[in-house]
N, C-alpha and C positions, 0 to 999 in steps of 0.2 A: 722412418717406424710404421708407418701406415702400409708401406709397400709390403712389407714382413708381415703384417698381418693378413694380407687379401691374400697373400702367395698361401699363409697357412688354409684359410678358405677355401680357397681352390681346390689344393692337394686332398681336402680332405673330403669334399664333393667330388671327385676322382674318384678316390674311396669308395666314397657310397656311391658311386656308380658303378664301378667294375664286381662292388661286390655284389648289388642287386642283380646285375648281368648274371656273375656267375649262380646266385642261387635260383633265378629264372629258368637255366640249362640246367641243373640238376633236375628242377622241380616237375621240369616238363619229357624229364628223359621215362617215360611211360610206354608200354607193349600194346595199349591200345590203341588200334590201329594202325601198329607197328611191328608186326612178325617180321621175322626176316630180314630187319634193321639193325642199326650197329648204331652204337651212338659214344660218345666220347670218354663215361664214367660207367656204362655197361652195354648189355647186347641183349637182343628180342630176337637174334638166329638161335636156329636149332643146334649149332655147335656150343652155344653157352654155357649150358650144364657141365660138357666136358671140360672146357675153359675155365669154368667158376668163374665167368662173369655173368651172370644173367641178372635184369633186372629186377627191381623186388615186387614186382607184379607178372614177370613173365608167366607162371603156370596157370597164373587166373585169366589172361587174354592169350593164351599162346597153347589153344588147343592137344591135349591129348586125348585120343579115345581111343575105346575098343568096344569090338572088332576093330583093326585098321582098315578093312575091307569087306566089301559085297559082290552081288550080285550085278552088272549093270542094268539087270530088270529092276531094281530097287525093294525095296520091302524089308529091307535090313533095321535093325533097332539098333544104334552103338549107345554109350554112354561116356559122358565127357569125366574124366579122372581127373583128380586135383583140383577141381572148382564145386563147389557148393552153391546153391540157387534157393531163393524164396520160393517156397510152392506156389503164391498166391500171381506168378510174371506169367507173363504170354509170351515163352519164347519159339523163338522161329527162325528156321535153320535157310540160308543161302545159300543156293551150288552155282559153282561158275559164274557169279554176280547175278544171278535173274530166276534161276531155279526155285522154288520158296515150299518149305515143305512148315507143317505145326509140327514144335517140340513138343518136348512135356518134362515137368520134374516128377521124379518119385518122390516118395515117403521120409527118403533118408537126403533130401536133396540135391539128387545126382540128376542132373541134367540128361536128355538125350535126345537124338533127330531120329529121325528114319530115312533114308536113302531115298529118294527119288529114281524113276527112270530115267539113263542117262544115255545116250548115245552114242557115248564114248567110252573106250575105255582107258585104263592111265589113273595120274594121279591127279583129283581135279579137286579145285581150293571150296572151304565153304567158309561161310561168316554165321556168327549166331548173333540174336537179339534179343534183348531183356524187355525192348518196348515197343516193336514191331517197325522202329523209325533207324535208331542208331545201330550197325553191323560193326561193334569194337572189337568182338572175339574170334579166331580166326584158327584154321586148321587144315588139315587135307587125308581126304579119302579115298583109297584105294578102289575104285571101279573096275571090273574084270567079271571074267568069267567062272573061273573058281575063283574059292572063298579063301582067303589067306589069313589068318589071325598070326 
């Protein structure tokens, strides 16, 4: 009789552990610092929209910008689409994981970055921080000789 009771407790504990593991995996599937990755239940990869499998926060962290490109001499002001920011934040843009530029938030809550002088052409990764420390949003900027929208 005692064995059957212990078996039920062990089974309940096992089920509880499995449930908590599943819950933590689902909760951890955010696109913050994960753009380009695919998870079991959703994706932060650029193909997720066409496949209809994006994580809930995909547009918040994997940035779409306008215009998409500018001169490698820098100075192009581009805006981040589909995401709004509070106006009192410190918006910092980091290109190629090393070149920092100060961004800003306009009166509509739209975040802007200014492209820096880049010594290369092609797709350049950039990241955005709202506190100057944690760069959890990301996108790509096309640096080149000709402006392509």
